[in-house]
C-alpha positions as CSV (number, residue, x, y, z in Angstrom):
1,M,-0.3,0.1,0.0
2,S,2.4,2.5,0.9
3,G,5.7,0.9,2.0
4,G,8.9,2.5,2.3
5,G,9.2,3.9,-1.3
6,W,9.3,2.0,-4.6
7,W,12.7,0.6,-4.5
8,S,12.3,-1.0,-1.1
9,S,8.7,-2.1,-1.9
10,L,7.7,-6.0,-0.8
11,V,6.9,-8.9,-2.9
12,N,5.1,-11.3,-0.5
13,T,4.9,-14.9,-1.6
14,T,5.1,-17.5,0.8
15,T,6.7,-20.2,3.2
16,P,5.0,-23.6,2.8
17,K,2.4,-23.8,5.4
18,K,0.0,-26.7,5.1
19,K,-3.7,-25.3,5.7
20,G,-5.4,-28.4,4.4
21,P,-5.1,-30.4,1.3
22,W,-3.8,-27.1,-0.5
23,Q,-0.9,-25.0,0.7
24,I,-0.5,-21.2,1.0
25,H,2.8,-19.6,0.3
26,C,3.9,-16.3,1.3
27,H,7.7,-15.1,1.7
28,L,9.9,-12.0,0.8
29,V,11.5,-12.5,-2.4
30,P,15.1,-10.9,-2.2
31,R,15.7,-7.9,-4.7
32,R,18.3,-9.9,-7.0
33,I,18.2,-7.6,-10.2
34,P,20.5,-4.8,-10.4
35,K,19.4,-1.5,-11.7
36,P,19.8,-1.6,-15.5
37,A,22.5,1.2,-16.6
38,T,20.0,2.8,-18.9
39,A,16.7,1.8,-17.6
40,T,14.9,4.3,-15.7
41,N,14.4,3.8,-12.3
42,S,11.6,6.7,-11.3
43,P,8.6,7.9,-13.1
44,E,10.4,11.3,-13.1
45,E,13.4,9.7,-14.6
46,A,11.3,8.1,-17.4
47,T,9.3,11.5,-18.1
48,T,12.8,13.1,-18.3
49,T,14.2,10.6,-20.7
50,A,11.3,10.3,-23.2
51,S,11.6,14.2,-23.5
52,S,15.1,14.0,-24.6
53,T,17.2,12.1,-27.1
54,T,18.5,9.0,-25.4
55,T,20.6,6.4,-27.1
56,T,20.1,2.7,-26.4
57,S,22.7,0.7,-24.3
58,S,25.6,-0.5,-26.5
59,T,28.5,-3.0,-26.0
60,P,31.2,-2.5,-28.2
61,E,29.6,-4.7,-30.9
62,G,26.7,-2.7,-30.6
63,P,23.0,-2.5,-29.5
64,T,21.9,-5.9,-27.8
65,P,19.2,-7.2,-30.4
66,P,15.7,-7.9,-29.1
67,P,15.3,-11.4,-28.0
68,V,12.1,-11.8,-30.1
69,Q,10.8,-10.2,-33.0
70,I,9.2,-6.8,-32.3
71,P,6.8,-5.5,-32.7
72,L,4.8,-7.7,-30.9
73,S,1.4,-8.7,-32.4
74,W,-1.8,-10.2,-31.5
75,P,-2.5,-13.8,-32.1
76,A,-4.3,-14.6,-35.1
77,D,-6.9,-16.5,-33.4
78,S,-7.1,-14.5,-30.8
79,S,-5.9,-17.0,-28.2
80,L,-3.1,-16.4,-26.1
81,T,-0.6,-18.9,-25.3
82,L,2.5,-19.5,-23.0
83,D,5.0,-18.9,-25.8
84,W,3.0,-15.7,-26.6
85,I,3.2,-14.6,-23.1
86,Q,7.2,-15.6,-22.5
87,N,7.6,-13.4,-25.6
88,L,5.9,-10.5,-24.0
89,I,8.0,-10.9,-21.1
90,S,11.3,-11.1,-22.9
91,A,10.4,-8.2,-24.9
92,F,9.4,-6.1,-21.9
93,D,12.5,-7.4,-20.2
94,W,15.0,-6.3,-23.2
95,S,13.3,-3.0,-23.9
96,S,13.2,-1.8,-19.9
97,K,17.3,-2.2,-20.4
98,N,17.9,-1.1,-24.0
99,L,15.2,1.3,-24.9
100,P,14.1,4.8,-23.8
101,P,10.9,4.8,-22.4
102,A,9.4,6.8,-25.3
103,E,10.1,3.8,-27.8
104,L,7.8,1.2,-25.8
105,P,5.2,1.2,-28.6
106,A,7.8,0.0,-31.0
107,V,7.6,-3.1,-28.9
108,L,4.2,-3.3,-28.3
109,P,1.7,-1.1,-30.3
110,V,-1.2,0.5,-29.2
111,S,-3.6,-1.8,-31.1
112,V,-2.0,-4.8,-29.3
113,F,-2.3,-2.8,-25.8
114,D,-6.0,-2.1,-26.9
115,T,-6.9,-5.8,-27.5
116,L,-4.6,-7.2,-24.2
117,V,-6.8,-4.8,-22.2
118,L,-10.3,-5.2,-23.7
119,T,-9.8,-9.0,-23.3
120,A,-8.7,-9.0,-19.8
121,S,-11.2,-6.2,-18.8
122,K,-14.2,-8.2,-20.2
123,I,-12.9,-11.3,-17.6
124,L,-12.3,-8.9,-14.8
125,H,-15.9,-7.2,-14.8
126,K,-17.7,-10.9,-14.8
127,E,-15.8,-11.7,-11.7
128,P,-17.6,-10.9,-8.4
129,N,-16.6,-8.4,-5.6
130,C,-15.1,-11.3,-3.9
131,V,-13.7,-14.2,-6.0
132,R,-13.5,-17.5,-4.2
133,I,-11.0,-19.6,-5.4
134,D,-12.1,-23.4,-4.4
135,D,-10.7,-25.7,-7.2
136,C,-7.7,-26.7,-5.1
137,N,-6.9,-30.4,-4.6
138,D,-4.2,-32.2,-2.6
139,N,-1.2,-31.0,-5.0
140,S,-2.6,-27.5,-5.1
141,R,-0.2,-24.3,-4.2
142,V,-1.7,-20.9,-3.8
143,V,0.8,-18.0,-4.5
144,V,-0.3,-14.5,-2.8
145,V,1.6,-11.8,-3.8
146,G,1.7,-8.5,-2.6
147,D,2.6,-5.2,-3.7
148,V,4.9,-5.0,-6.8
149,H,4.8,-1.4,-7.6
150,G,6.1,-1.5,-11.1
151,Q,9.1,-3.8,-10.1
152,L,8.9,-5.9,-13.8
153,H,12.4,-7.7,-12.9
154,D,10.9,-8.7,-9.5
155,V,7.9,-9.9,-11.1
156,I,9.7,-11.8,-13.6
157,F,12.2,-13.4,-10.8
158,L,8.9,-14.4,-8.7
159,L,7.3,-16.0,-11.8
160,Q,10.1,-18.1,-12.5
161,D,11.2,-19.1,-8.8
162,A,7.7,-20.1,-7.8
163,G,7.0,-21.6,-11.1
164,F,4.4,-20.3,-13.7
165,P,0.8,-20.7,-13.1
166,C,-0.6,-23.9,-14.1
167,D,-3.3,-26.5,-13.1
168,D,-1.8,-26.9,-9.8
169,R,-0.2,-23.6,-9.0
170,F,-2.6,-20.6,-8.3
171,F,-1.7,-17.0,-8.0
172,V,-3.7,-14.4,-6.4
173,F,-2.1,-10.9,-6.7
174,N,-3.0,-8.5,-4.1
175,G,-3.1,-5.0,-5.9
176,D,-0.8,-2.2,-6.3
177,Y,0.8,-3.0,-9.5
178,V,1.8,0.4,-10.5
179,D,3.3,3.4,-8.8
180,R,6.6,4.0,-7.5
181,G,8.3,1.8,-9.8
182,A,9.3,2.9,-13.4
183,W,7.7,-0.5,-15.3
184,G,4.1,-0.1,-13.9
185,L,2.7,-0.4,-17.0
186,E,4.7,-3.2,-18.2
187,T,4.0,-5.3,-15.1
188,F,0.4,-4.6,-15.5
189,L,0.3,-6.0,-18.8
190,V,2.1,-8.9,-18.1
191,L,-0.2,-9.9,-15.3
192,L,-3.4,-9.1,-17.7
193,A,-2.0,-11.5,-20.3
194,W,-1.5,-14.3,-17.7
195,K,-5.1,-13.6,-16.5
196,V,-6.2,-13.8,-20.1
197,F,-4.3,-17.0,-20.5
198,L,-5.4,-19.0,-17.5
199,P,-8.3,-17.0,-15.8
200,Q,-9.0,-19.7,-13.1
201,R,-5.7,-19.7,-12.1
202,V,-4.5,-16.3,-11.7
203,Y,-6.4,-13.8,-9.9
204,L,-6.0,-9.9,-9.8
205,L,-7.2,-8.0,-7.2
206,R,-7.5,-4.2,-6.8
207,G,-4.9,-2.2,-4.6
208,N,-5.6,1.5,-3.5
209,H,-2.9,2.5,-6.2
210,E,-5.4,1.5,-9.0
211,S,-7.6,4.5,-8.9
212,K,-7.2,7.7,-10.7
213,Y,-6.1,9.8,-7.6
214,C,-2.9,7.9,-6.5
215,T,-2.0,7.2,-10.3
216,S,-2.2,10.8,-10.8
217,V,0.1,11.5,-7.7
218,Y,2.9,9.0,-7.4
219,G,3.9,8.6,-11.2
220,F,1.9,6.0,-13.1
221,E,0.2,8.7,-15.2
222,K,3.3,10.4,-16.1
223,E,4.9,7.0,-16.9
224,V,2.3,6.2,-19.4
225,L,2.5,9.4,-21.2
226,A,6.2,8.9,-21.2
227,K,6.0,5.9,-22.9
228,Y,3.3,6.2,-25.2
229,G,3.4,9.8,-26.0
230,D,0.5,11.4,-28.0
231,K,-1.6,8.0,-27.5
232,G,-0.4,8.3,-23.8
233,K,-3.8,9.8,-22.6
234,H,-5.8,7.0,-24.5
235,V,-3.5,4.0,-22.9
236,Y,-4.0,6.0,-19.3
237,R,-7.9,5.8,-20.0
238,K,-8.1,2.5,-20.8
239,C,-6.1,1.4,-17.4
240,L,-8.2,3.0,-15.6
241,G,-11.3,1.5,-17.1
242,C,-9.6,-2.0,-16.8
243,F,-8.8,-0.8,-12.8
244,E,-12.6,-0.7,-12.5
245,G,-13.1,-3.9,-12.8
246,L,-10.6,-5.5,-10.6
247,P,-12.2,-7.7,-7.9
248,L,-11.9,-6.4,-4.2
249,A,-11.2,-9.4,-2.2
250,S,-10.7,-13.4,-2.5
251,I,-11.3,-16.4,-0.5
252,I,-8.8,-19.2,-1.0
253,A,-10.3,-22.5,-0.5
254,G,-12.8,-21.6,1.7
255,H,-10.7,-20.5,4.6
256,V,-8.2,-17.3,3.7
257,Y,-9.6,-14.1,3.1
258,T,-7.0,-11.9,1.1
259,A,-7.7,-8.2,0.3
260,H,-5.3,-5.2,-0.2
261,G,-6.6,-3.1,2.9
262,G,-8.5,-5.8,4.6
263,L,-11.7,-5.5,6.9
264,F,-14.9,-2.9,6.2
265,R,-17.8,-1.5,7.9
266,S,-21.4,-2.7,7.9
267,V,-23.2,0.3,5.9
268,S,-26.9,0.6,6.7
269,I,-29.3,2.4,4.3
270,T,-32.8,3.2,4.8
271,P,-34.9,4.8,2.4
272,S,-35.5,8.7,2.9
273,K,-37.9,9.9,0.7
274,R,-39.5,9.8,-3.0
275,S,-38.3,12.4,-5.2
276,K,-40.7,14.5,-6.9
277,G,-42.0,14.6,-10.4
278,K,-42.9,11.8,-12.8
279,K,-39.7,11.5,-14.5
280,N,-36.5,9.7,-13.1
281,R,-38.6,8.9,-10.1
282,R,-36.3,7.1,-7.7
283,I,-36.0,6.6,-3.9
284,I,-33.0,8.7,-2.4
285,L,-31.1,6.6,0.3
286,N,-29.2,8.0,3.2
287,S,-26.6,6.4,5.1
288,E,-27.3,6.2,8.9
289,T,-25.0,7.4,11.3
290,K,-24.2,4.4,13.6
291,P,-21.6,2.8,15.7
292,L,-19.1,1.5,13.4
293,C,-19.6,-2.4,13.3
294,L,-18.2,-5.1,11.0
295,G,-19.7,-5.6,7.6
296,S,-20.8,-9.0,6.0
297,L,-19.4,-10.9,2.9
298,E,-23.1,-10.4,1.4
299,E,-22.4,-6.4,2.1
300,L,-19.1,-6.7,0.2
301,S,-20.7,-8.6,-2.4
302,K,-23.3,-5.9,-3.3
303,A,-21.0,-3.0,-3.2
304,R,-20.4,-0.9,-6.4
305,R,-16.7,-1.5,-7.2
306,S,-16.6,0.4,-10.6
307,V,-15.5,3.7,-9.2
308,L,-12.2,5.3,-10.3
309,D,-11.5,6.8,-6.6
310,P,-13.7,5.0,-3.9
311,P,-15.5,7.6,-1.8
312,W,-14.3,8.7,1.7
313,E,-18.2,9.2,2.4
314,G,-21.5,8.7,1.4
315,Q,-23.5,5.2,0.7
316,N,-20.7,3.2,-0.9
317,L,-17.7,3.2,1.4
318,I,-17.2,-0.8,1.4
319,P,-14.7,-0.2,-1.5
320,G,-12.7,2.5,0.3
321,D,-12.6,0.2,3.3
322,V,-11.4,-2.7,1.7
323,L,-8.7,-1.0,-0.1
324,W,-7.4,1.6,2.0
325,S,-7.9,0.2,6.0
326,D,-5.2,-0.8,8.4
327,P,-4.6,-3.3,11.0
328,T,-3.8,-1.7,14.6
329,M,-3.2,-3.3,17.9
330,K,-6.0,-1.1,19.6
331,S,-9.1,-3.0,19.5
332,G,-12.4,-2.1,18.2
333,L,-13.0,-0.3,14.5
334,S,-12.1,3.3,13.9
335,P,-12.1,6.1,11.1
336,N,-8.5,5.9,9.7
337,T,-7.9,9.5,10.2
338,E,-4.0,9.2,9.3
339,R,-5.2,8.5,5.5
340,G,-8.6,10.3,5.5
341,I,-10.0,7.0,4.0
342,G,-11.0,3.5,5.5
343,L,-10.6,1.9,8.8
344,L,-8.4,0.9,11.6
345,W,-9.4,-2.5,13.0
346,G,-8.1,-4.5,16.0
347,P,-7.2,-8.0,16.7
348,D,-10.9,-8.6,18.3
349,C,-12.5,-7.4,14.8
350,T,-9.8,-10.1,13.4
351,E,-11.0,-12.7,15.6
352,D,-14.7,-11.8,15.1
353,F,-14.4,-11.9,10.8
354,L,-12.8,-15.2,11.1
355,K,-15.3,-16.8,13.5
356,K,-18.4,-15.3,11.9
357,F,-17.2,-16.4,8.2
358,E,-15.5,-19.8,9.3
359,L,-12.2,-18.5,8.1
360,K,-8.6,-19.2,9.1
361,V,-6.3,-16.2,7.9
362,V,-6.9,-12.8,6.8
363,Q,-4.1,-11.7,4.6
364,T,-3.7,-8.3,3.4
365,H,-0.9,-5.6,2.3
366,I,0.2,-6.2,5.9
367,C,0.6,-9.2,7.2
368,V,-2.0,-10.1,10.3
């Protein structure tokens, strides 16, 4: 969510812990990829590089050739394959080290970007607010991944180290794909490609940085504009639309609840009055002011997640809670005044939530 800066952001995968016939894995992946000599390492550097004449990295023999044919094209039959995804990863890895940001369209044309994002968005928007991952067997492993914040090379290492998604290996990415790091766009697109290829094995949840506010403040918008130039606004808008479709939470094998922020309040809504006039007649709803109490999974399922910036007041508070809330050692629920949105919840709330919904673990951007 808001770690110690993009260079020190954590990738949470697992140490094997038996939780039934399946396993959930979470451990810290050490940062092993050195900063490329010519790749930009912050959104500001990306913007500066894109606006100036930059040469590609080279050796005495000349620039390193791309490992695959570029530009990439969308498959003729519109079906992604493992080879296509590996080519995408290889092309992004190479371009991040050998090309200035403004030349990314020479690797991934806007037309291919559009098709990938549209295809993934159709899948994501059909998923419920809280996805249930129940297709686990005795040999299944579930890898839960925390904030990756534009760290393309860490994600590549993670996928290679943990093993690619497959029939018995599930991945749940817990949000915050963009901002802070220099390759948020490439990182997000790689994960979207996996989602299209294996929609029942790869799950992408939303983080608080998948919003218009955060991406305009913490670098992703500038990154996209630097990379796609006059098409940058179009690419950025498509990404925002895709963010709206990301589910808010997951329940793994009926036992493990994961969300980027965490727990959420119950929102009591009562009819107030009927608007006057025959046209557009509707019930006006008011959110009652009551003591904070934990919300239910049914309420979570009914929340409206398709908002660019979850509201901090009004009737649709659950998305903001799920994305922005933090655990605390103080008992009870209270407003998260430091953030100005979401809640602080104590150990008693965690225990109540687990008992009420027969869960064992709550996994958020901060391990609880």
